[in-house]
C-alpha angles and dihedrals in degrees: 000000000000098000113137126198133202088219133028148120123249118197136173118224124292099036138135123196112193120208124184112218136181115259086235088069111106110184143025114212128187146133112245132197149108114303115252089240087076093058109200091335130099136053127215143159121217123216130190115201126190110205098318098330123099107235098177140006120187123219114255106292122201134194090257093060129087122246120278121224115220133190110184125187111232099208093209097308117170094198133032122207110199106199132189115195131191090244089241097297132080122308100237111135092358096147104157120193130203101200120204094344114196137178115210114213134183094224 
């Protein structure tokens, strides 16, 4: 919806980005949505996995929707898997964006 970020991860469905984290990290924060290059097209779901446990799954997001801000407790996970799915339909225009992703740690 026109928001730009200095940092982020763009991924086409199906994708998984794995990130090792310290077990002292407490929260994953990001804005999620369909990249503006898709216009009103595309539909995805975002998942955040800690080790092998799903910590979060978004509702189906489309290119006509605004971004969603998430703050997900990590529950001591040592690895995050940031997943973009095709929301159960085809993967055309499924350009998911993780805007300004951050991991908050106690260290």
